[in-house]
C-alpha positions as CSV (number, residue, x, y, z in Angstrom):
1,X,-111.8,40.7,-106.0
2,X,-108.7,38.9,-104.8
3,X,-105.4,39.4,-106.5
4,X,-102.4,37.2,-107.5
5,X,-99.0,38.5,-108.5
6,X,-97.7,35.7,-110.7
7,X,-94.0,36.3,-110.3
8,X,-94.2,35.4,-106.6
9,X,-95.7,32.1,-105.3
10,X,-99.4,32.1,-104.5
11,X,-100.4,29.2,-102.2
12,X,-103.8,27.7,-101.8
13,X,-103.6,26.2,-98.3
14,X,-106.0,23.5,-97.1
15,X,-106.3,22.2,-93.5
16,X,-109.2,19.9,-92.7
17,X,-109.7,17.2,-90.1
18,X,-109.2,13.8,-91.6
19,X,-108.2,15.2,-95.0
20,X,-106.5,12.5,-97.0
21,X,-106.1,14.2,-100.4
22,X,-107.2,17.1,-102.5
23,X,-107.6,18.2,-106.1
24,X,-107.4,21.6,-107.5
25,X,-108.7,22.5,-111.0
26,X,-107.5,25.9,-112.4
27,X,-109.2,27.8,-115.2
28,X,-107.3,30.8,-116.7
29,X,-109.1,33.2,-119.0
30,X,-109.5,36.8,-120.4
31,X,-112.7,38.8,-120.8
32,X,-115.5,39.2,-118.2
33,X,-115.5,37.3,-114.9
34,X,-117.3,34.0,-114.7
35,X,-120.4,33.9,-112.4
36,X,-120.1,30.1,-112.1
37,X,-117.7,27.3,-112.6
38,X,-117.3,26.7,-116.4
39,X,-115.2,23.5,-116.5
40,X,-112.5,22.8,-119.1
41,X,-109.6,23.8,-116.7
42,X,-106.1,24.2,-118.1
43,X,-104.6,22.4,-115.0
44,X,-105.8,19.7,-112.6
45,X,-103.4,18.9,-109.7
46,X,-103.8,16.2,-107.1
47,X,-102.0,16.0,-103.8
48,X,-101.9,13.6,-100.8
49,X,-102.5,15.3,-97.5
50,X,-99.9,15.3,-94.8
51,X,-101.3,15.7,-91.2
52,X,-104.5,16.9,-92.8
53,X,-102.9,19.6,-94.8
54,X,-102.3,20.3,-98.5
55,X,-100.6,23.3,-100.2
56,X,-101.0,24.1,-103.9
57,X,-98.8,26.7,-105.5
58,X,-100.5,28.1,-108.6
59,X,-98.8,31.4,-109.6
60,X,-96.2,29.8,-111.9
61,X,-98.9,28.0,-113.9
62,X,-100.9,31.2,-114.4
63,X,-97.8,33.2,-115.5
64,X,-97.5,31.2,-118.7
65,X,-100.9,32.6,-119.9
66,X,-99.9,36.3,-119.6
67,X,-98.1,37.2,-122.9
68,X,-97.4,41.0,-122.2
69,X,-96.2,41.7,-125.8
70,X,-95.7,45.5,-125.6
71,X,-95.7,47.2,-129.1
72,X,-95.0,50.8,-128.0
73,X,-98.6,51.8,-127.6
74,X,-100.1,51.4,-124.1
75,X,-103.1,49.0,-124.0
76,X,-106.6,50.5,-124.3
77,X,-110.0,48.8,-123.9
78,X,-111.1,46.5,-126.7
79,X,-107.7,46.0,-128.1
80,X,-105.8,42.7,-128.4
81,X,-105.2,40.8,-125.2
82,X,-101.6,40.1,-126.3
83,X,-100.4,43.3,-124.5
84,X,-102.4,42.6,-121.3
85,X,-100.5,42.0,-118.1
86,X,-103.6,40.8,-116.3
87,X,-105.8,37.7,-116.5
88,X,-108.7,36.1,-114.6
89,X,-108.3,32.8,-112.6
90,X,-111.0,30.5,-111.2
91,X,-110.2,27.4,-109.2
92,X,-112.2,24.5,-107.8
93,X,-111.1,22.5,-104.7
94,X,-112.3,19.0,-104.1
95,X,-111.3,17.5,-100.8
96,X,-111.3,13.9,-99.9
97,X,-112.1,13.2,-96.2
98,X,-111.0,9.7,-95.3
99,X,-112.3,8.0,-98.5
100,X,-115.2,10.3,-99.4
101,X,-114.9,13.1,-102.0
102,X,-116.6,16.2,-100.7
103,X,-118.7,18.8,-102.6
104,X,-116.3,21.0,-104.7
105,X,-115.7,24.5,-103.5
106,X,-115.3,27.2,-106.2
107,X,-113.3,30.4,-106.1
108,X,-114.1,32.7,-109.0
109,X,-112.6,35.9,-110.4
110,X,-109.1,36.1,-108.9
111,X,-107.3,38.8,-110.8
112,X,-103.7,37.8,-111.8
113,X,-101.1,40.5,-112.5
114,X,-97.6,40.1,-114.0
115,X,-96.3,41.5,-110.7
116,X,-94.3,40.3,-107.7
117,X,-93.7,41.0,-104.0
118,X,-90.5,41.3,-102.2
119,X,-89.5,38.9,-99.4
120,X,-90.5,41.6,-96.9
121,X,-94.1,41.6,-98.3
122,X,-94.7,38.1,-97.0
123,X,-96.4,35.1,-98.6
124,X,-99.2,35.7,-101.2
125,X,-98.5,39.4,-101.8
126,X,-101.5,41.0,-103.3
127,X,-101.3,44.9,-103.0
128,X,-105.0,44.7,-103.3
129,X,-105.8,48.3,-102.4
130,X,-103.0,49.9,-104.6
131,X,-104.6,51.9,-107.4
132,X,-101.7,54.0,-108.6
133,X,-99.6,51.2,-110.1
134,X,-96.2,52.8,-109.6
135,X,-94.0,53.2,-106.6
136,X,-92.6,56.7,-107.3
137,X,-94.4,59.9,-106.3
138,X,-92.1,61.9,-108.5
139,X,-91.8,61.3,-112.2
140,X,-89.0,62.6,-114.4
141,X,-89.9,62.9,-118.1
142,X,-88.3,64.3,-121.2
143,X,-89.6,67.8,-121.9
144,X,-92.2,68.1,-124.7
145,X,-92.9,64.4,-124.3
146,X,-96.0,62.8,-122.7
147,X,-96.1,61.0,-119.4
148,X,-98.2,57.9,-118.9
149,X,-99.5,56.7,-115.5
150,X,-101.0,53.2,-114.9
151,X,-104.0,53.0,-112.6
152,X,-106.3,50.2,-111.5
153,X,-109.6,51.4,-112.9
154,X,-111.6,49.0,-110.6
155,X,-110.5,51.4,-107.7
156,X,-109.4,54.7,-109.2
157,X,-112.1,57.0,-110.7
158,X,-110.1,59.7,-112.4
159,X,-106.7,61.4,-113.0
160,X,-106.3,65.2,-113.0
161,X,-103.5,66.9,-114.7
162,X,-102.4,70.2,-113.2
163,X,-99.7,72.9,-113.9
164,X,-98.6,75.4,-111.3
165,X,-101.7,74.8,-109.2
166,X,-104.2,75.2,-112.1
167,X,-106.3,72.2,-113.3
168,X,-105.5,71.4,-116.9
169,X,-107.8,68.4,-117.5
170,X,-109.6,65.5,-115.9
171,X,-109.5,62.0,-117.3
172,X,-112.1,59.6,-116.0
173,X,-111.1,56.0,-115.6
174,X,-114.4,54.0,-115.6
175,X,-114.2,50.5,-114.2
176,X,-113.8,47.8,-116.9
177,X,-115.4,44.4,-116.8
178,X,-112.8,42.6,-119.0
179,X,-109.7,41.7,-117.1
180,X,-107.4,42.8,-119.9
181,X,-108.7,46.3,-119.7
182,X,-108.5,46.8,-115.9
183,X,-105.3,48.8,-116.0
184,X,-105.9,52.2,-117.5
185,X,-102.8,54.0,-118.9
186,X,-103.6,57.7,-118.6
187,X,-101.5,60.0,-120.8
188,X,-101.3,63.8,-120.9
189,X,-101.7,64.0,-124.6
190,X,-101.6,67.5,-125.9
191,X,-100.7,69.0,-122.5
192,X,-97.0,68.6,-122.2
193,X,-96.7,71.3,-119.5
194,X,-98.0,69.5,-116.5
195,X,-96.3,69.3,-113.1
196,X,-98.8,67.2,-111.1
197,X,-101.1,64.2,-111.6
198,X,-103.8,63.7,-109.0
199,X,-105.2,60.2,-108.9
200,X,-108.6,59.9,-107.1
201,X,-110.6,56.9,-105.8
202,X,-113.5,58.9,-104.4
203,X,-112.2,58.4,-100.9
204,X,-108.5,58.8,-101.3
205,X,-106.1,60.9,-103.4
206,X,-102.5,60.4,-104.5
207,X,-100.6,63.4,-105.9
208,X,-97.6,62.7,-108.2
209,X,-95.1,65.4,-109.0
210,X,-93.9,65.6,-112.6
211,X,-90.6,67.1,-113.5
212,X,-89.5,67.9,-117.1
213,X,-85.9,67.3,-118.0
214,X,-84.9,69.9,-120.7
215,X,-81.1,69.8,-120.7
216,X,-80.5,67.0,-123.1
217,X,-77.1,67.3,-124.9
218,X,-77.5,63.7,-126.0
219,X,-80.3,61.6,-127.5
220,X,-82.5,60.6,-124.7
221,X,-83.9,57.0,-124.7
222,X,-87.2,55.9,-123.2
223,X,-87.3,52.4,-121.6
224,X,-90.6,50.7,-120.8
225,X,-90.6,47.8,-118.3
226,X,-93.1,45.8,-116.3
227,X,-92.9,46.9,-112.7
228,X,-93.6,45.1,-109.4
229,X,-97.4,45.8,-109.7
230,X,-97.5,44.1,-113.1
231,X,-98.0,47.4,-115.1
232,X,-96.0,49.0,-117.9
233,X,-93.8,51.9,-116.6
234,X,-91.6,54.4,-118.4
235,X,-88.1,55.6,-117.4
236,X,-85.9,57.9,-119.4
237,X,-82.1,57.7,-119.9
238,X,-80.9,61.2,-120.6
239,X,-77.1,61.2,-120.7
240,X,-74.6,59.9,-123.2
241,X,-75.0,56.4,-124.7
242,X,-72.6,54.1,-126.5
243,X,-73.6,51.6,-129.2
244,X,-71.4,48.5,-129.6
245,X,-71.6,45.2,-131.4
246,X,-70.2,41.8,-130.6
247,X,-70.0,39.1,-133.2
248,X,-70.0,35.3,-133.0
249,X,-69.0,32.9,-135.7
250,X,-68.5,29.2,-136.5
251,X,-65.5,28.3,-138.7
252,X,-64.4,25.2,-140.5
253,X,-61.4,24.0,-142.5
254,X,-62.2,23.2,-146.1
255,X,-60.3,21.0,-148.6
256,X,-58.9,23.5,-151.1
257,X,-56.6,21.0,-152.8
258,X,-57.3,20.1,-156.5
259,X,-54.9,17.6,-158.2
260,X,-52.3,18.4,-155.6
261,X,-52.4,22.1,-156.2
262,X,-54.2,25.0,-154.4
263,X,-54.5,28.7,-154.9
264,X,-53.5,31.1,-152.2
265,X,-56.5,33.3,-152.7
266,X,-58.8,30.5,-151.7
267,X,-58.9,30.5,-147.9
268,X,-58.6,27.2,-146.1
269,X,-60.3,28.5,-143.0
270,X,-63.9,29.5,-143.9
271,X,-66.8,30.9,-142.0
272,X,-69.9,28.7,-141.8
273,X,-72.1,31.1,-139.8
274,X,-71.6,34.6,-138.4
275,X,-73.9,37.0,-136.6
276,X,-73.8,39.8,-134.1
277,X,-75.6,41.3,-131.1
278,X,-75.7,45.1,-130.5
279,X,-75.4,46.5,-127.0
280,X,-76.0,49.9,-125.5
281,X,-74.3,51.6,-122.6
282,X,-77.0,53.9,-121.2
283,X,-76.5,56.7,-118.7
284,X,-79.4,58.1,-116.7
285,X,-78.0,61.5,-115.8
286,X,-79.2,62.9,-112.5
287,X,-82.2,61.5,-110.7
288,X,-83.7,62.0,-107.2
289,X,-82.9,59.4,-104.6
290,X,-86.5,58.2,-104.7
291,X,-85.7,56.7,-108.1
292,X,-83.5,54.0,-106.4
293,X,-86.6,51.9,-106.1
294,X,-87.5,52.4,-109.8
295,X,-84.1,51.3,-111.0
296,X,-84.3,48.3,-108.7
297,X,-87.6,47.3,-110.4
298,X,-86.1,48.0,-113.8
299,X,-83.2,45.6,-113.0
300,X,-85.7,43.0,-111.7
301,X,-88.0,43.2,-114.7
302,X,-88.3,40.2,-117.0
303,X,-89.5,42.3,-119.9
304,X,-88.0,45.6,-121.0
305,X,-88.3,47.6,-124.3
306,X,-86.5,50.6,-125.7
307,X,-87.8,53.2,-128.2
308,X,-84.8,53.3,-130.6
309,X,-84.6,54.7,-134.1
310,X,-88.4,55.2,-134.2
311,X,-89.1,51.5,-133.2
312,X,-90.0,49.7,-130.0
313,X,-87.5,47.0,-129.5
314,X,-87.0,44.3,-126.9
315,X,-83.8,44.6,-124.8
316,X,-82.2,42.6,-122.0
317,X,-80.6,44.3,-119.0
318,X,-77.1,42.9,-119.0
319,X,-75.9,44.8,-115.9
320,X,-76.2,42.3,-113.0
321,X,-75.3,44.6,-110.1
322,X,-76.8,47.9,-108.9
323,X,-75.3,50.0,-106.1
324,X,-78.1,52.2,-104.6
325,X,-77.0,55.8,-104.4
326,X,-77.9,58.5,-101.9
327,X,-77.7,62.2,-102.1
328,X,-75.7,62.2,-98.9
329,X,-72.8,60.1,-100.1
330,X,-73.1,60.6,-103.9
331,X,-74.6,64.0,-104.2
332,X,-75.6,63.6,-107.8
333,X,-77.2,60.3,-108.5
334,X,-76.5,58.8,-112.0
335,X,-76.9,55.2,-113.1
336,X,-75.0,53.5,-115.9
337,X,-76.8,50.4,-117.4
338,X,-75.5,47.9,-120.0
339,X,-78.3,46.5,-122.2
340,X,-78.4,44.3,-125.3
341,X,-80.9,44.1,-128.0
342,X,-83.0,40.9,-127.6
343,X,-82.3,39.7,-131.1
344,X,-79.4,38.9,-133.4
345,X,-78.3,41.7,-135.8
346,X,-78.7,39.6,-138.9
347,X,-82.3,38.3,-139.3
348,X,-82.1,34.6,-138.8
349,X,-85.8,33.9,-138.0
350,X,-86.7,30.8,-139.9
């Protein structure tokens, strides 16, 4: 099936002799793929042709229907669609040639992912044959913690965990019909000592090295973010962190005068509202140069979470600049990231 990465534009291009106008109807849905046009589209767009050509951009409209509400547990089949980063799209094109509306042409079952392409990937980036949904072939994890790998189960068939050349376990990844289940998150539950993950499609194999970090002098924090392929991905921050809080307030001057007299313990300047926002300075400690790409995707992610004080909490990456480091010039590669909790300190949800 074709694929859309909704954070990058996806163009439906029409070019027909004597084309005067065109209409596109867009249906966005979860569950199993439709075998025929179902009607009741969320969007209907009309455009006048210029020189017999019409271009519709539909990715931005689709993006609004992917909620991606991560709660700390990776999505599994038959769970709520709120955590899904995928959705199905059907569209119907009706062209008007001169003054005659033509028979509609349907395109069914495009898979839309909360992903994106870089400029160098060109227009309508799809990554259609990618089945290991991360860029890095080396994963650094906290020792005695699990590692989770996202794979496209419509392509990948299984993931094998290995340690020092010996097979530990094989996890099958059967193809799922429902779009919200088509990313399988494979975790090495109960087998912390693994150093390889082998992802297989039947025809191809990708081997991912896994390294455990066991020198934590500080509390390590796990971040989860949505990567360029539209999958949840983990990254650990191992070194020292610093928690801070910044407050904001609204003040007013009150009338404290009564019969021409006031008391000095009654403040004239009073606080109407006051709240705070906590921030964290996180340090990664030392990572291989290949992780430059992962930090790049972390900085570009629209949704990031941290596991903090036994809770999964939303955060914003406040750092706006990243200087890519190399082992040649920097020797030891460490990143410092400023993040803020994505909520006010005092609960003000009304």
